[in-house]
C-alpha positions as CSV (number, residue, x, y, z in Angstrom):
1,M,-16.0,-28.0,27.2
2,R,-12.1,-28.4,27.1
3,T,-11.5,-28.0,23.3
4,D,-7.8,-29.2,21.2
5,L,-7.3,-25.0,21.7
6,D,-6.4,-24.9,25.2
7,Q,-3.5,-27.0,25.7
8,F,-1.8,-24.0,23.7
9,S,-3.9,-21.0,25.4
10,N,-3.1,-22.6,28.4
11,K,0.8,-22.5,27.7
12,K,3.2,-19.5,28.9
13,L,6.7,-18.5,27.8
14,K,9.2,-18.8,29.6
15,N,12.0,-15.8,29.1
16,K,15.1,-17.0,27.6
17,E,18.4,-15.6,29.6
18,N,21.4,-14.5,28.1
19,T,18.7,-12.8,25.3
20,P,20.2,-10.3,22.9
21,L,19.7,-6.4,23.7
22,A,18.1,-4.3,21.5
23,F,22.1,-2.7,21.2
24,D,23.9,-5.5,20.5
25,R,21.6,-6.0,17.4
26,K,23.7,-5.0,13.9
27,I,22.7,-2.3,12.2
28,F,21.5,-2.4,8.8
29,I,23.4,-1.9,5.8
30,Y,22.3,-2.3,1.9
31,K,23.4,-4.5,-0.7
32,S,24.9,-2.0,-3.7
33,E,22.6,-3.6,-6.1
34,W,19.4,-2.8,-3.9
35,I,20.5,1.2,-4.6
36,L,18.8,2.8,-7.4
37,K,22.2,5.2,-8.2
38,I,21.4,8.1,-10.7
39,K,24.0,9.5,-12.7
40,G,22.4,13.1,-13.4
41,K,24.8,13.2,-17.0
42,R,24.0,9.5,-18.8
43,N,20.7,10.0,-17.8
44,R,18.0,11.5,-21.0
45,L,16.4,15.4,-20.2
46,I,13.1,15.8,-22.5
47,D,11.0,18.1,-21.7
48,I,7.6,15.7,-22.4
49,F,5.8,13.8,-19.8
50,I,5.1,11.4,-22.5
51,N,6.4,10.8,-26.3
52,P,3.8,13.0,-28.0
53,T,1.1,10.9,-30.4
54,S,-1.3,13.6,-30.4
55,L,-1.9,17.3,-31.2
56,Q,-3.0,17.4,-27.6
57,E,-0.5,15.6,-26.0
58,E,1.5,18.0,-27.8
59,K,-0.5,20.8,-26.3
60,I,-0.1,19.7,-22.0
61,N,4.0,19.0,-23.0
62,K,4.4,23.0,-23.4
63,I,3.1,23.9,-20.3
64,Y,5.8,21.8,-18.5
65,N,8.3,24.6,-17.3
66,L,11.5,22.8,-16.2
67,P,12.8,19.7,-18.2
68,V,12.2,16.0,-17.4
69,E,14.8,13.9,-16.0
70,E,14.2,10.4,-17.6
71,I,15.3,7.2,-15.5
72,T,13.6,4.2,-16.9
73,S,17.5,3.0,-17.4
74,P,18.6,2.9,-14.2
75,L,15.3,1.7,-12.6
76,S,15.1,-1.2,-14.8
77,K,18.1,-3.7,-13.4
78,F,15.2,-4.0,-10.5
79,I,13.3,-7.1,-10.8
80,G,12.9,-10.3,-8.9
81,K,14.1,-10.6,-5.9
82,K,15.7,-6.7,-5.8
83,L,12.5,-5.6,-5.3
84,I,11.6,-8.1,-2.0
85,Y,14.3,-7.8,0.1
86,M,13.2,-7.1,4.2
87,T,9.7,-7.4,4.6
88,H,9.0,-5.3,0.8
89,G,8.0,-8.5,0.2
90,L,6.0,-9.4,3.3
91,H,2.6,-8.6,1.4
92,I,1.7,-7.7,-2.1
93,Y,-0.2,-5.0,-2.9
94,P,-1.9,-3.4,-5.7
95,A,0.0,-1.0,-8.0
96,K,2.8,-0.1,-5.6
97,F,5.4,1.3,-6.3
98,I,8.8,0.1,-6.1
99,P,11.4,0.7,-3.0
100,Q,14.4,2.3,-5.3
101,I,11.6,5.1,-5.7
102,P,11.3,6.3,-2.3
103,Q,15.4,5.2,-1.6
104,L,16.0,7.9,-4.2
105,C,14.0,10.9,-2.3
106,I,14.6,10.0,0.7
107,R,18.7,9.9,0.2
108,K,18.4,13.1,-1.7
109,Y,16.5,14.8,0.5
110,S,16.8,13.6,3.5
111,K,19.9,13.2,6.9
112,P,19.8,10.1,9.6
113,S,17.6,10.7,12.0
114,E,15.4,13.6,10.3
115,Y,11.4,13.1,10.3
116,V,9.5,11.0,6.9
117,I,5.6,11.4,6.5
118,D,4.0,9.4,3.4
119,P,0.2,10.8,3.6
120,F,-1.1,7.9,1.2
121,C,1.4,5.2,2.9
122,G,-0.5,2.0,0.9
123,S,1.3,-0.6,2.1
124,G,4.1,1.0,3.8
125,T,7.3,1.0,1.4
126,T,8.2,4.6,1.9
127,L,8.3,3.8,6.1
128,V,10.9,0.8,5.2
129,E,12.9,2.3,2.8
130,A,13.0,5.1,6.0
131,I,13.8,3.2,8.3
132,L,16.2,1.5,6.7
133,L,18.2,5.1,5.6
134,R,17.6,5.8,9.7
135,R,14.9,8.1,9.0
136,N,12.0,8.5,11.5
137,A,9.2,7.7,10.0
138,Y,5.1,8.7,9.6
139,G,2.3,7.0,8.0
140,I,-1.5,7.8,6.8
141,D,-4.2,5.8,5.1
142,I,-7.1,4.7,4.7
143,N,-7.2,1.6,4.4
144,P,-7.4,-0.4,7.6
145,L,-5.6,-3.3,5.4
146,A,-2.7,-1.0,4.6
147,Q,-2.8,0.0,7.4
148,L,-1.5,-3.5,9.4
149,I,0.2,-4.0,6.7
150,S,2.4,-1.1,7.2
151,R,2.9,-1.7,10.9
152,V,4.1,-5.2,10.7
153,K,6.5,-4.5,8.2
154,T,8.0,-1.9,10.2
155,T,8.0,-3.0,13.6
156,P,10.7,-5.7,14.7
157,L,9.9,-8.5,17.4
158,D,10.8,-9.6,20.0
159,L,12.9,-12.8,18.5
160,D,12.3,-14.9,21.5
161,E,8.0,-14.3,21.8
162,L,8.7,-14.8,17.7
163,E,10.1,-18.4,17.6
164,F,8.2,-19.5,20.5
165,Y,4.5,-18.2,19.0
166,Y,5.7,-19.1,15.7
167,Q,6.8,-23.2,16.6
168,Q,3.1,-23.2,19.1
169,L,1.3,-22.1,15.5
170,I,3.5,-25.2,13.6
171,E,2.6,-27.6,16.4
172,F,-1.4,-27.0,16.8
173,L,-1.0,-27.0,12.3
174,D,-0.1,-30.2,12.6
175,L,-2.7,-31.7,14.5
176,G,-5.0,-30.1,11.9
177,I,-2.9,-31.4,9.6
178,K,-3.8,-34.5,11.1
179,N,-7.6,-34.2,11.7
180,K,-6.7,-34.2,15.3
181,L,-9.0,-30.8,16.1
182,T,-12.0,-30.7,17.4
183,P,-14.4,-28.9,15.6
184,L,-16.1,-25.9,16.5
185,E,-19.4,-25.9,16.8
186,S,-20.1,-22.3,14.2
187,I,-18.6,-21.3,11.5
188,P,-18.5,-18.0,9.7
189,N,-21.6,-18.5,7.2
190,N,-23.1,-15.0,4.9
191,S,-24.4,-13.3,8.0
192,D,-21.2,-12.7,9.6
193,F,-19.9,-11.4,5.6
194,P,-21.5,-10.7,2.6
195,N,-21.5,-14.2,0.1
196,L,-18.5,-15.8,2.2
197,E,-21.0,-18.6,1.5
198,Y,-20.1,-17.5,-1.9
199,W,-16.1,-17.0,-2.2
200,F,-15.0,-20.5,1.0
201,S,-15.9,-24.0,0.6
202,E,-17.6,-25.1,4.9
203,K,-14.1,-26.9,5.4
204,V,-12.5,-23.6,4.6
205,R,-14.2,-21.3,6.2
206,M,-13.6,-24.0,9.6
207,E,-10.3,-23.7,9.4
208,L,-9.9,-20.9,8.8
209,K,-12.0,-19.3,11.6
210,Q,-10.1,-22.2,13.7
211,I,-6.9,-20.4,12.6
212,Q,-7.6,-17.2,13.3
213,N,-9.0,-18.1,17.0
214,Q,-5.1,-20.0,17.8
215,I,-3.6,-16.3,16.3
216,N,-6.4,-14.2,18.6
217,L,-4.9,-16.6,21.2
218,I,-1.9,-14.8,21.5
219,E,-1.1,-11.6,23.8
220,N,1.9,-9.7,22.7
221,N,0.1,-7.3,20.0
222,Q,2.3,-6.7,17.4
223,I,3.6,-10.3,17.1
224,R,-0.6,-11.6,16.9
225,E,-1.0,-8.8,13.7
226,F,2.2,-10.9,12.0
227,F,0.5,-13.3,12.2
228,L,-3.0,-12.0,10.9
229,L,-1.3,-10.7,8.3
230,V,0.6,-13.8,7.2
231,L,-3.3,-15.0,7.4
232,S,-4.6,-12.7,5.5
233,T,-1.6,-13.8,2.0
234,I,-3.2,-17.0,1.8
235,I,-6.5,-16.1,1.4
236,R,-7.3,-16.1,-2.5
237,K,-5.2,-19.0,-2.2
238,V,-7.9,-21.0,-0.2
239,S,-10.8,-19.3,-1.8
240,L,-12.9,-20.1,-4.4
241,A,-11.8,-17.2,-6.4
242,D,-9.6,-16.9,-9.0
243,N,-5.9,-15.6,-7.4
244,D,-4.5,-14.1,-10.6
245,Q,-7.5,-11.5,-10.4
246,L,-7.1,-8.6,-8.9
247,H,-10.5,-8.2,-8.0
248,P,-12.8,-11.7,-6.2
249,A,-14.4,-13.4,-9.6
250,K,-14.7,-16.5,-9.9
251,T,-13.4,-18.0,-13.5
252,K,-12.7,-21.4,-14.8
253,Y,-9.9,-21.3,-11.9
254,A,-13.0,-21.7,-9.0
255,K,-14.4,-24.4,-10.9
256,I,-10.9,-25.9,-10.4
257,Q,-11.0,-25.6,-6.9
258,K,-14.1,-26.5,-5.9
259,N,-13.7,-30.1,-7.2
260,H,-11.2,-30.6,-4.5
261,T,-10.3,-30.3,-1.1
262,I,-8.4,-26.9,-0.5
263,P,-5.3,-27.9,2.8
264,T,-5.8,-25.1,4.7
265,F,-3.7,-26.4,7.2
266,E,-0.7,-27.2,4.9
267,I,-1.1,-23.8,2.8
268,F,-0.5,-21.4,6.4
269,K,2.1,-23.7,7.5
270,S,4.3,-23.4,4.2
271,T,3.5,-19.9,4.0
272,I,4.3,-19.3,7.4
273,S,7.4,-20.7,7.8
274,K,7.9,-18.2,5.0
275,K,7.1,-15.7,6.4
276,Y,8.8,-16.2,9.8
277,K,11.7,-16.3,8.3
278,I,11.8,-12.5,6.5
279,M,10.1,-11.2,10.1
280,K,13.7,-13.0,12.3
281,H,15.7,-11.5,9.8
282,F,13.9,-8.2,10.1
283,S,14.1,-7.8,13.3
284,S,17.5,-9.3,13.8
285,F,19.2,-5.5,12.7
286,N,19.3,-2.6,15.6
287,F,16.5,-0.1,15.1
288,S,16.2,1.4,18.1
289,N,17.1,4.6,16.6
290,V,14.2,5.7,15.0
291,K,10.7,4.6,15.0
292,C,7.7,4.7,12.8
293,E,3.9,5.0,13.6
294,I,0.7,4.8,11.5
295,I,-0.9,8.3,13.0
296,G,-4.3,8.1,11.0
297,K,-6.5,8.3,8.4
298,D,-6.9,11.2,7.2
299,A,-4.6,13.5,4.6
300,T,-6.3,15.7,4.5
301,D,-6.1,16.8,8.4
302,I,-3.4,15.5,9.6
303,E,-2.6,15.1,13.7
304,L,1.0,16.8,13.5
305,T,1.8,20.3,14.0
306,N,5.3,20.8,11.8
307,G,8.8,19.2,12.4
308,I,9.1,16.9,8.9
309,D,11.5,17.2,6.6
310,L,10.5,15.0,4.2
311,A,7.0,14.3,2.7
312,V,7.3,10.8,-0.5
313,T,4.4,9.8,-1.5
314,S,2.0,7.9,-4.3
315,P,-0.8,9.0,-3.9
316,P,-4.3,7.5,-5.3
317,Y,-5.1,8.5,-9.4
318,V,-7.8,9.8,-10.5
319,N,-10.8,7.1,-10.9
320,A,-8.6,5.0,-7.6
321,L,-8.4,1.4,-7.8
322,D,-11.1,0.4,-5.7
323,Y,-8.7,-1.5,-2.4
324,V,-12.5,-2.1,-0.7
325,R,-13.4,-4.7,-2.9
326,I,-10.1,-5.7,-3.1
327,H,-9.2,-6.4,0.0
328,K,-12.2,-7.7,1.3
329,L,-11.8,-11.3,1.5
330,E,-8.2,-10.9,3.5
331,A,-9.8,-7.2,5.6
332,F,-12.6,-9.5,7.0
333,W,-10.3,-12.8,8.1
334,A,-8.0,-10.0,9.5
335,G,-10.8,-8.8,11.6
336,L,-10.6,-5.7,9.7
337,L,-13.9,-5.1,8.5
338,K,-17.3,-5.5,8.8
339,E,-20.7,-5.2,6.5
340,K,-21.1,-2.8,7.8
341,D,-18.0,-0.6,7.1
342,I,-17.7,-1.4,3.8
343,L,-19.8,1.9,2.0
344,P,-18.9,4.5,4.6
345,L,-15.5,3.1,3.8
346,R,-15.4,3.4,0.0
347,Q,-16.7,6.9,0.3
348,Q,-13.6,8.2,2.4
349,F,-11.1,7.2,-0.2
350,I,-9.9,9.8,-2.4
351,G,-10.4,8.9,-6.2
352,T,-13.5,6.9,-5.2
353,E,-16.3,7.1,-8.1
354,N,-18.6,6.7,-4.7
355,I,-20.1,10.7,-5.4
356,Y,-23.6,12.2,-4.6
357,V,-25.9,13.4,-7.2
358,D,-25.5,16.8,-5.9
359,E,-21.3,16.9,-6.9
360,Y,-21.7,16.8,-10.2
361,K,-24.8,19.0,-11.1
362,E,-23.8,21.9,-12.6
363,L,-20.3,21.8,-14.2
364,P,-17.1,22.1,-11.7
365,Q,-15.3,24.7,-10.8
366,S,-11.4,25.0,-9.8
367,P,-9.2,27.5,-9.4
368,N,-6.7,25.9,-12.1
369,K,-7.6,27.5,-15.3
370,Y,-6.4,24.0,-17.1
371,L,-8.3,21.3,-14.6
372,N,-10.9,23.6,-15.4
373,E,-10.7,22.9,-19.0
374,V,-10.7,19.7,-18.7
375,L,-13.2,19.6,-16.7
376,K,-15.3,21.4,-19.2
377,K,-15.3,18.8,-22.2
378,I,-15.5,15.8,-19.6
379,Y,-18.5,17.4,-18.2
380,K,-20.2,17.4,-21.7
381,M,-19.6,13.7,-21.8
382,D,-20.0,12.4,-19.2
383,K,-21.1,14.5,-16.0
384,K,-21.2,12.1,-13.3
385,R,-16.8,11.3,-14.4
386,A,-16.7,15.3,-14.0
387,G,-17.5,15.7,-10.6
388,I,-15.1,12.6,-9.9
389,I,-12.0,14.2,-11.0
390,Y,-13.4,17.6,-9.9
391,K,-13.2,15.7,-6.4
392,Y,-10.3,14.1,-6.7
393,F,-8.1,17.0,-7.2
394,A,-10.2,18.7,-4.4
395,E,-9.0,16.5,-2.0
396,M,-5.1,16.4,-3.6
397,T,-5.3,20.2,-3.1
398,K,-6.0,19.3,0.7
399,N,-4.0,16.8,1.2
400,L,-0.9,19.9,-0.1
401,G,-2.1,22.0,2.3
402,E,-1.3,19.9,5.0
403,I,2.0,19.0,3.6
404,H,2.7,22.2,3.6
405,R,2.2,23.1,6.9
406,I,3.8,20.6,8.5
407,L,7.3,20.6,6.0
408,N,10.2,22.7,7.4
409,E,11.5,25.2,5.0
410,K,13.0,24.5,2.2
411,S,11.8,20.6,3.0
412,K,10.4,18.8,0.2
413,Y,7.6,17.2,-0.5
414,C,7.8,13.8,-3.3
415,I,5.5,12.7,-5.5
416,V,4.8,10.3,-8.0
417,I,1.8,10.5,-9.9
418,G,1.2,9.7,-13.4
419,S,-1.6,10.8,-16.3
420,N,-4.2,9.4,-17.4
421,Y,-7.0,9.3,-20.2
422,I,-10.8,9.9,-18.9
423,N,-13.1,9.7,-21.4
424,N,-10.7,10.1,-23.7
425,I,-9.7,13.5,-22.6
426,L,-6.1,13.2,-21.5
427,V,-5.4,14.5,-17.4
428,P,-2.6,15.7,-17.0
429,T,-2.4,15.1,-13.0
430,P,0.7,15.5,-12.5
431,K,1.1,19.1,-14.0
432,I,-2.2,20.3,-12.6
433,L,-0.6,18.9,-8.9
434,I,2.3,21.4,-9.7
435,E,0.7,24.4,-10.7
436,L,-1.9,24.2,-7.7
437,A,1.0,23.4,-5.2
438,E,2.7,26.9,-6.2
439,S,-0.5,29.2,-7.2
440,E,-2.1,27.8,-3.7
441,F,0.5,27.3,-1.0
442,G,4.0,28.7,-2.3
443,F,5.1,25.1,-3.1
444,K,8.5,25.7,-5.8
445,N,8.4,22.3,-8.2
446,I,12.5,22.3,-8.4
447,K,12.4,18.7,-10.1
448,N,10.8,16.5,-12.4
449,Y,11.8,12.4,-12.9
450,V,9.8,10.9,-15.3
451,Y,10.2,6.9,-15.8
452,D,8.5,4.0,-17.9
453,I,6.0,1.1,-15.5
454,I,8.3,-1.7,-16.3
455,N,6.9,-4.2,-14.0
456,R,3.8,-5.3,-15.4
457,R,2.3,-6.5,-12.2
458,L,2.4,-2.7,-10.6
459,K,1.3,-1.4,-14.3
460,I,-2.1,0.4,-12.9
461,P,-5.7,-0.6,-15.0
462,R,-8.5,1.1,-15.1
463,A,-12.0,0.8,-16.8
464,D,-12.4,2.0,-20.8
465,H,-13.0,5.7,-19.3
466,G,-9.5,5.8,-17.2
467,G,-6.9,3.4,-19.6
468,T,-3.7,2.1,-19.1
469,I,-1.2,4.1,-16.6
470,R,2.4,3.6,-18.9
471,K,4.8,6.2,-17.1
472,E,5.3,7.9,-14.1
473,W,6.4,11.3,-12.6
474,I,7.8,11.8,-9.9
475,I,8.2,15.7,-9.3
476,V,9.4,17.0,-6.4
477,L,7.8,20.4,-4.2
478,E,10.1,22.5,-2.1
479,K,8.6,24.8,0.4
C-alpha cells in the first residue's frame, strides 16, 4: 500500500551545474576571541595540585616534581558562544572539556599536516580542533553515540545534497504538523527497548518513528547520520524524562509533560533548522587537505602501528559516568543500541562499576607504590570500590603503553584529568598516571597545568563515594 512516505522516497536528487569544488571553498580562520593564549610569565606557578585543605592533600602535593602552571584566569573568559563555534555546539555531551584545552595542546605540541589522536574522543572536541588547525585526526571511543557525534562533527557535507534532503525533511515535517501523514501500523514499544512506554507517550513514539523512517530513506550515509544525530538531540525534550537531569529520570516535570500534547514534529523542525545552519557553515570550509577518522572503540588496543605526532585526551575518571544509562534513549532512536547491547557495553567502559567479585576477592596489587597505599586504605572499607580503582588504573596503564607505542620519538601525550575522593580517601589520579607512565614506559613528564572547572554544566558529579571534581590537570608526557 502506498503511503505518504512514498512521495519523498521516490524523489531523486539532481546535480546542479557549476557546483563549487572543494578547493574553491575558503580556509577556516579562527576568530581571536576563540583562541586560548597562555602568557607564561603572568601565570602563577604553583607547587600544589589543589589548595591544601588537609594534611593528606599536603602530603600528596609534595610528591609532584614539577611546578604546575595555573591557567584558570586565561580560561575564565571562554563562556557562551566562545565554546560552541563551528560544530562544537552540535550535540550536548556531559563533562566534556572546552575546545580551548585541546586547542592549546595541539597548537603547542604539533604542526599542520601532522597526526593527532584522541583515544577517548567522546563528542569529538579534540578532533574538531585538530582539523580546524589543519591537523589529521584519529578518534577512538567505546560509546556508539560518541562515535556518531564525533564522526558527524568532523565530516563536511556536500552542500547541494544537504540542502536537498533538508528541504525534503521540512516538507515531510510540515505534513506531520498538519496531521496529513498516514499513521504507522506498528510503533516501538517495550518489546523493542526496555521501558520505552514509560519514557514516551504513544503519540510521541509514533511521530519519532515516522521521522526516523523518513531519515533512513536518505541514500547518502553521511547526511543520513547528520539528521539521525539531530533527531537524538530532541529525544529528552519530547520524552517524559526531566530534560535537566543527567540520567533519564521522571520528576515533577514529567507530570507536566504527561498532561499536554508534546509537538514532536514542531520541535524537530525548529531544531533541524538550527543544526542545518551549523553544518552548512562548517561544510562551506575547505578541509580537503586533512582527514579525520574514527578507527575503533578500544583505547587499550589501538589499530595503528606508529606515526602519531600528538595524543590529546580527557579520559574517563575512576567511577566513570554511566554513559550507557545517560545516552540510552538517544542511542536507541539513532539506531545505535538494542536491549541486548546494554550490559556488555557497560562492562567495557574504563572506570565502570560493573566488575566481577573475582576481581576484588583479594587486595589488588599495583606496580605503583602510592596507588597500593590508596588501595589498601579503601579495601578495608569497601572491597568492590578498591577493585574498581585497581581495574581503572590497570586499563589506563594499557592505554599509556599503546599511546607510547604509536607515538613518534619526542612526541607528546596530553592527558586532561582530575583527582577525586573515593570513600573520603584522596586518589591523586594525575600523579599516579605520571608515575605509571614514567616507570612502566619511559615517558617523561615535561609540563603540568591546572585550572578550575568554571562551567558548572561541565563539572563532573559523582556519587557520595566519588565527590565532585572541581579542578583538572593537563599533564604533558613526552616519549
